[in-house]
Structure formats: C-alpha cells, structure tokens
C-alpha positions in Angstrom: 89.5 68.4 57.4 90.7 70.6 60.2 91.7 74.1 59.1 95.2 75.2 59.9 95.6 77.8 62.8 97.5 80.9 62.0 99.5 82.7 64.7 100.4 86.3 65.1 103.5 86.7 67.3 104.1 90.0 69.1 106.1 91.2 72.1 104.1 92.9 74.8 103.6 96.7 74.4 105.1 96.3 70.9 103.6 96.7 67.4 103.4 94.5 64.3 102.1 95.1 60.8 99.1 92.9 59.8 99.6 91.8 56.2 97.0 89.1 55.7 93.5 90.4 54.8 91.9 87.5 56.6 93.7 88.4 59.8 92.5 92.0 59.4 88.9 90.9 59.0 89.1 88.7 62.0 90.5 91.5 64.2 88.0 94.1 62.9 85.1 91.7 63.7 85.9 91.8 67.4 83.8 93.8 69.9 85.0 96.9 71.8 85.7 94.9 74.9 89.0 93.9 73.5 90.4 97.4 73.5 88.6 98.3 76.7 90.3 95.5 78.5 93.7 96.4 76.8 94.3 93.1 75.2 95.6 94.9 72.1 94.7 97.8 69.8 94.4 98.0 66.0 95.2 101.2 64.2 95.3 102.2 60.6 98.3 104.3 59.2 98.5 105.2 55.6 96.1 102.5 54.6 98.0 99.7 56.6 96.8 97.9 59.7 99.0 97.7 62.8 98.4 95.7 66.0 99.9 96.9 69.3 99.9 94.5 72.2 98.7 95.6 75.5 99.4 94.7 79.1 98.6 90.9 78.8 101.1 88.2 77.8 100.2 84.7 76.7 97.8 83.1 74.3 94.8 85.1 73.1 92.4 83.3 70.6 91.1 85.9 68.1 89.0 83.4 66.2 89.0 79.6 65.9 91.6 79.9 63.2 93.7 82.9 64.4 95.6 83.1 67.7 97.6 86.0 69.0 100.8 85.0 71.0 102.1 87.8 73.1 105.5 87.2 74.6 107.0 89.0 77.5 109.9 91.4 77.1 111.8 89.6 79.8 113.0 86.0 79.8 110.9 83.2 81.4 113.3 82.9 84.3 113.0 86.6 84.9 109.2 86.4 84.7 109.2 83.8 87.4 111.4 86.1 89.6 108.9 88.9 89.0 105.9 86.7 89.8 107.6 85.5 93.0 108.3 89.1 94.2 104.7 90.0 93.3 103.5 87.2 95.6 101.4 85.6 92.9 99.9 82.2 93.9 102.7 80.1 95.3 101.4 76.9 93.8 101.6 78.5 90.3 105.2 79.7 90.8 106.3 76.4 92.3 104.7 74.4 89.5 106.2 76.7 86.8 109.7 76.4 88.4 109.4 72.6 88.5 108.3 72.6 84.8 110.9 75.0 83.7 113.8 73.4 81.9 117.2 75.0 82.7 118.3 77.2 79.8 115.0 76.9 77.9 112.6 79.8 77.3 109.1 78.4 76.8 105.8 80.1 76.3 103.6 80.6 79.4 101.1 78.1 78.0 103.7 75.5 77.3 105.1 75.9 80.8 101.6 75.4 82.2 101.1 72.3 80.1 104.4 70.8 81.2 103.5 71.4 84.9 100.1 69.8 84.2 101.8 66.8 82.7 104.1 66.4 85.7 101.0 66.3 88.0 99.3 63.5 86.1 101.1 61.0 88.3 98.4 61.7 90.9 95.7 60.7 88.5 97.5 57.5 87.6 98.0 56.7 91.3 94.4 57.4 92.6 92.3 57.1 89.5 89.2 59.3 89.1 88.0 61.1 92.2 85.1 59.3 93.8 82.6 61.3 95.9 79.1 60.9 97.3 76.4 62.4 95.1 72.8 62.8 96.0 70.5 60.9 93.6 66.8 60.9 93.2 64.7 58.0 92.0 61.2 56.4 92.0 60.0 52.9 91.9 58.0 50.1 93.6 60.9 49.5 96.0 62.9 52.0 97.9 66.6 52.6 97.5 67.9 54.7 100.4 65.4 57.0 102.0 61.7 57.4 101.0 60.4 60.9 100.3 56.7 60.9 101.4 56.2 64.5 100.4 57.5 64.1 96.9 55.5 60.8 96.5 52.2 62.5 97.4 52.8 65.7 95.3 54.3 64.1 92.2 53.2 60.5 91.9 49.7 60.3 93.5 48.3 62.9 91.0 49.3 60.5 88.3 47.5 57.6 90.1 50.9 55.9 90.7 49.9 54.6 94.1 52.2 51.6 93.8 55.4 53.7 93.4 57.4 55.8 95.8 59.9 58.7 95.5 63.3 58.2 97.2 66.8 59.5 97.5 70.1 57.8 97.9 73.8 58.7 97.8 76.0 57.2 95.1 79.7 56.9 95.7 81.2 57.2 92.2 83.3 59.1 89.8 80.4 61.1 88.1 81.1 64.5 89.6 82.3 68.0 88.7 85.9 67.5 89.7 86.3 64.7 87.2 84.5 66.7 84.6 87.1 69.5 85.1 90.0 67.1 84.9 88.6 65.3 81.8 88.1 68.7 80.1 91.6 69.8 81.0 93.2 66.6 79.7 91.1 66.7 76.5 92.1 70.3 75.9 95.8 69.8 76.6 95.8 66.9 74.2 94.6 69.3 71.5 96.7 72.3 72.6 100.1 70.8 73.3 101.0 69.8 69.7 100.1 73.3 68.5 102.1 75.3 71.0 105.2 73.1 71.2 107.8 73.2 68.4 108.9 69.7 69.3 106.0 67.8 71.0 107.3 65.0 73.3 105.8 61.6 72.3 105.9 60.5 75.9 103.8 63.5 77.0 101.3 62.8 74.3 101.1 59.1 75.3 100.6 60.0 79.0 97.8 62.5 78.0 96.1 59.8 76.0 96.3 57.3 78.9 95.0 59.9 81.3 92.0 60.7 79.1 91.1 57.0 78.9 90.7 57.0 82.7 87.7 59.3 82.3 85.9 57.0 79.8 82.9 56.6 82.1 82.6 60.4 82.8 80.0 62.4 81.0 82.0 65.3 79.5 80.8 68.9 80.1 82.0 71.0 77.2 80.0 74.0 78.5 82.3 74.2 81.6 79.3 74.3 84.0 81.6 72.8 86.6 83.8 75.9 86.9 81.9 77.6 89.8 82.0 74.4 91.9 85.6 73.9 91.1 86.5 77.4 92.2 84.6 76.8 95.5 86.4 73.5 96.0 89.8 75.1 95.7 88.9 78.0 97.9 87.6 75.7 100.7 90.8 73.6 100.6 89.5 70.3 101.9 92.1 68.4 104.0 91.0 64.9 103.3 92.5 62.6 100.7 92.5 62.3 97.8 91.6 66.0 97.6 94.9 67.2 99.1 96.9 65.2 96.5 94.7 66.4 93.6 94.9 70.1 94.5 97.9 70.9 92.3 96.3 69.2 89.3 92.9 70.8 89.9 94.5 74.2 90.3 96.3 73.8 87.0 93.0 72.7 85.4 91.3 75.8 86.7 94.0 78.0 85.2 93.7 76.3 81.9 89.9 76.3 81.8 88.9 79.4 83.7 87.7 82.4 81.7 90.9 84.3 81.9 91.3 86.8 79.1 89.3 86.2 75.9 86.7 83.4 76.0 85.5 81.9 72.7 82.0 80.5 72.5 81.9 77.1 70.7 78.9 75.7 68.8 80.6 72.3 68.6 82.1 69.8 71.0 85.1 69.5 68.7 85.5 73.2 67.7 87.6 74.5 70.6 91.3 74.6 69.6 93.2 76.6 72.2 92.7 77.7 75.7 93.1 81.4 76.4 95.9 81.8 78.9 97.1 85.3 79.8 98.9 87.1 82.6 98.0 90.7 83.4 101.5 92.2 83.6 100.2 95.6 84.8 98.7 93.9 87.9 101.9 91.8 88.4 104.0 95.0 88.1 101.8 96.8 90.7 101.8 93.8 93.1 105.6 93.4 92.8 106.2 97.1 93.7 103.8 96.9 96.6 105.2 93.8 98.2 108.8 94.8 97.8 108.3 98.4 98.9 105.9 97.6 101.8 108.5 95.3 103.3 111.3 97.8 102.9 109.3 100.8 104.2 109.2 99.2 107.6 113.0 99.7 107.9 112.3 103.5 108.2 110.8 104.7 111.5 107.1 105.5 111.1 107.0 104.8 107.3 104.3 102.6 105.8 103.3 101.6 102.3 99.6 101.2 101.7 98.0 99.3 98.8 95.5 102.1 98.2 94.1 100.4 95.1 92.4 98.0 97.6 92.4 99.7 101.0 93.0 102.9 103.0 91.0 104.7 100.3 89.8 108.3 100.6 87.1 110.2 98.6 88.4 111.7 95.4 86.1 114.8 96.0 85.6 116.2 99.5 82.6 118.3 100.4 83.1 122.0 99.6 83.9 124.2 102.7 83.3 127.4 100.8 79.9 129.1 100.7 77.9 128.1 97.6 76.6 130.9 95.2 72.9 131.1 94.6 71.7 128.3 92.3 74.5 125.8 93.2 73.8 122.8 95.3 76.2 120.4 97.0 76.4 116.9 95.7 78.7 114.6 97.6 80.6 112.0 95.5 81.3 108.6 96.9 83.9 107.8 94.3 87.2 106.9 96.0 90.7 108.0 94.9 92.6 104.8 94.2 96.3 105.4 93.6 98.3 102.1 93.4 100.6 103.0 96.4 100.5 105.6 99.2 103.5 106.1 101.5 102.5 107.4 104.9 104.7 108.7 107.7 103.2 108.2 111.2 99.8 107.6 109.6 99.8 110.8 107.4 100.1 110.3 103.6 103.2 112.0 102.2 103.9 110.4 98.8 101.5 108.9 96.3 102.9 106.3 93.9 101.3 105.1 90.6 102.6 102.1 88.7 102.2 102.7 84.9 102.9 99.6 82.9 103.5 101.3 79.6 106.4 102.3 77.5 105.9 106.1 77.3 104.7 108.8 79.7 101.4 110.5 79.2 100.5 113.9 80.6 97.2 112.3 81.8 99.3 110.1 84.1 100.4 113.3 85.8 96.9 114.8 86.1 95.6 111.6 87.7 98.4 111.3 90.2 98.2 114.9 91.3 94.5 114.5 91.8 95.2 111.5 94.0 97.8 113.4 95.9 95.3 116.2 96.6 92.7 113.7 97.8 95.2 112.2 100.2 97.0 115.4 101.2 100.4 114.1 100.0 103.2 116.5 99.0 104.7 114.3 96.2 103.7 111.9 93.5 106.0 109.3 92.0 105.1 107.7 88.6 106.9 104.4 88.2 107.4 103.0 84.6 109.1 99.8 83.6 112.2 99.8 81.4 113.9 97.0 79.5 117.6 96.2 79.2 119.9 94.9 81.9 122.4 97.7 81.3 119.8 100.3 82.3 120.0 101.2 86.0 117.0 102.5 87.9 116.4 106.2 86.9 114.8 109.1 88.9 113.6 112.4 87.4 111.9 115.5 88.8 109.4 117.0 86.4 108.7 120.0 88.7 105.8 121.1 90.9 102.1 121.6 90.4 101.1 123.9 93.2 102.5 122.3 96.3 102.8 118.8 94.9 106.1 117.7 93.5 106.0 115.4 90.4 108.6 112.7 90.1 109.2 109.8 87.7 111.1 106.5 88.2 112.2 104.1 85.5 112.3 100.6 87.1 114.4 98.0 85.2 112.4 94.8 85.1 115.3 93.1 83.3 117.6 93.7 86.3 119.6 90.7 87.6 118.9 91.9 91.1 115.3 93.2 91.3 115.5 93.4 95.1 118.5 95.8 95.0 116.5 98.0 92.6 113.7 98.0 95.2 116.2 99.0 97.9 117.3 102.0 95.8 113.6 102.9 95.1 112.5 102.9 98.8 115.5 105.1 99.7 114.6 107.6 97.0 111.0 107.6 98.2 112.1 108.2 101.8 114.2 111.1 100.6 111.2 112.7 99.0 109.6 113.2 102.4 110.4 116.6 104.0 112.5 116.2 107.1 109.7 117.7 109.0 106.7 116.2 107.4 104.4 118.8 109.0 106.2 121.6 107.1 105.1 121.0 103.5 106.8 124.1 102.1 110.3 123.0 103.1 112.6 123.0 100.0 112.9 119.6 98.4 116.1 117.6 98.4 117.0 116.4 94.9 120.2 114.8 95.9 118.7 111.3 96.3 119.3 110.2 92.7 116.6 112.5 91.1 117.6 114.8 88.3 115.7 118.1 87.6 114.3 118.4 84.1 111.8 120.4 82.3 108.4 118.8 81.9 107.8 117.1 78.5 105.3 114.7 77.1 107.9 111.9 76.4 
C-alpha cells in the first residue's frame, strides 16, 4: 500500500508553523545544504517550529512522504512576464504561455506538465527516436567490421581461434534520448494526479499511451542519460526528427535534471515527485539587468554591466602605503561581484545590488559599499522587491559612508507595467551620477524621486 504524501504549502519568503511532529522530524533530518542553498530555514520560537521559505518557488521534496510547495507572491501570469523580461530560456516561456489557461493560476510544476502533455503529439507522430549505436560482438561469423587487435588480445588467450571480435552499428530505439523521454513520461504519470486538483482523464490516457511506445526501451532509473541529454540540447542538431523533438526533450530535462533538492531512491518505484524549482533571486537579478542595460543606452555614455559575471575587479587592491616591519603583502585574487555596475564613459559611477528579500539588512550596506570602493563608484543602490500593485516604485537615501552615497529602491514586482517601473528606475540611477562625473565631491541631487531619511535597520 502506497503511503499518502503530505504537503506543506507556503508562500515564498513567508513563514508557516509546523504542527505535525512527523514533519518536524523530517525537516530536522535534512543536511545543512538546505539552509546553505536558501531553500528554506527552520527556527524554534517558544518551543514551536517555524519554516520560512527562501528564494526558490516550486516543488521541493523533503522526504518520500513530505513535499514542500512554495508558491510565488505574484500571479502565474505576472511570473511569466517577469521571466520574459529576465530573458529566461525562450522555449520555457513559450511553452508555459501555451500551457497557461486564461484566468487560471496553476503551480509551476502543473504548468510544466501541461506543456509536456501538449508536446506529446511529436512522440505519437514519429514514434521513439531511432539512432545509430555502436555495438560490439564476437562469433564465428563477422557482422560489420572485424577487429583484429581485439581478437588477438581477448580471444586468442582463451584458445578461441575459431571466433572473431567485430563491431557494427545498430539503427534502433535503444538510446539515451528515449531513456530520457521514457523516464519523463513515467514520472509525469505519477506526478500529475498528485499536483492537480482535478486531473484530466484525457491527459492521463495520453500519458499511458505514450509510455507504451517505450515498451522495448530499457529504463534507466538512475538517470545516467542526463549528461548526454544536456550535450544533445546544447549542440542543437538540425536534422529531423531531432528538431521536432527538441521542445519535448527540453521539458524532459527540466523535469528530470537535478534542479533543487534531489532525492536518492533505493527502489525503481519509490520516486514520487520531481523537484522543480525556480531561483527567484536569480530571475530578479536577470530581469533588472536586461531591462536596465537596454535603457541605459538611451543616455549618452551610460552602460550597465553585469558584474556578477563580467567586468569584475579585485575586491582588495595591493597596498600603496609603506608596510610596517613584520607585515608582508599578500595579494588577493578574489573579485568584487556586485550584481550591476553603471559606468559613464567606461568609468564606474553607481553600483547596484539586487536583494531578493523582504527586509533590509545592514550587512547589505557593508557589502555594497565595499563593492563601490573596489570599483571606484560614488553611489550604491540596493534594490529590493515589494508586493502589491498599489505600491509605486520607491526611492530612499540612507546617507553617505565617506564619499559613497547609499540609496535604496523598492521595486514593485506586482506592477501591471514592469517596463514603466524600469523606466523610472533608470532615470533615478542616471540622476545619481554627478553632472561632472570627474568631480566626486559635487553635492548630490535628491530631487529624482529619492527621499532623505535616517539610516535604520528596517
């Protein structure tokens, strides 16, 4: 008898009280990598256990009988808009848009399953993917090409002088692509009834028919096919049927890849749910970069750099001052990696850090000012998300640390017009730049939507 799966439902960056002692034990049995990767955190207050969701949304298996479902604070339609502006994989966005029913808010995993189901037509049309596979054999007659070296080294020592080693290429369905598709269909069959409040009988029937197509395929429940599948999708072969199968294979990779928490299984029938998460912190950073980089070009000489990935500078530079006796210089190769850096005529002027969290931390300021010092920027801008369509974009000045101005922006992710909010943000950033960027002590202009306030920890 299959044990019932329990679900813990929580909104991203929000907290829930854990009542069931079995759930508490399952959570406490997890390793430290869960908190290190910011899936969630568990805290004790007055003898009660509380779980706070982190930066990931989606399905996170805790054990084989407990699953955490983290929903986004924005609607599914808004999430698709954010993913589009963040320039996440176009195929993912297109498939989600096609799978999305007008007016319905589905979970990320259910959206993915619906998209997977819509692409099954390719499988029904072509059947399993056939490809050439190198095979080795031995016998009294040769199939394909004889291998003299292998015959002498492997057969002759056994006195098998009447046999020969050979190789041939078999054109058939036994390959890693079909193993990936078979696993994906098998897993979706098991997952769909669990994540859907009203499973569609037609979808279940199509999944059953699709799985029967792979009756001759040897299943690989250890997912050893994943590296080959990744390479196949990166190489993007242009021949058929690979072009037609690419959307279905891409969805299979998303369902099967080790995104988020991966559960090891001791049984072929013991895997119940696929982990499927989206790193909203990364999405938030990418959305800000792509929207602001495009808008920065409208100002003469202004650029937006993705300094989390490029244009990096050392966090610590070599000391120019004479060292006292007993001190030695030790150069550090560690780079400063702010999320965004705005440069005027090639010179950094504003450092931006996207902070996907609900509250401000003084450590955010310390980190951003250190980055500004490494880049020689005169201002730092900490960008936090806000919720609620009635909240307009907000700008605040916290004051200066030395010659570095510290500013905060609250960016409304629920806004009906995210691009207009990005327009306001780039104008505010441009107004942070001194009119003569070479004169860093010029008084700052706070008339660009920023309000002056005393520094606080909130």
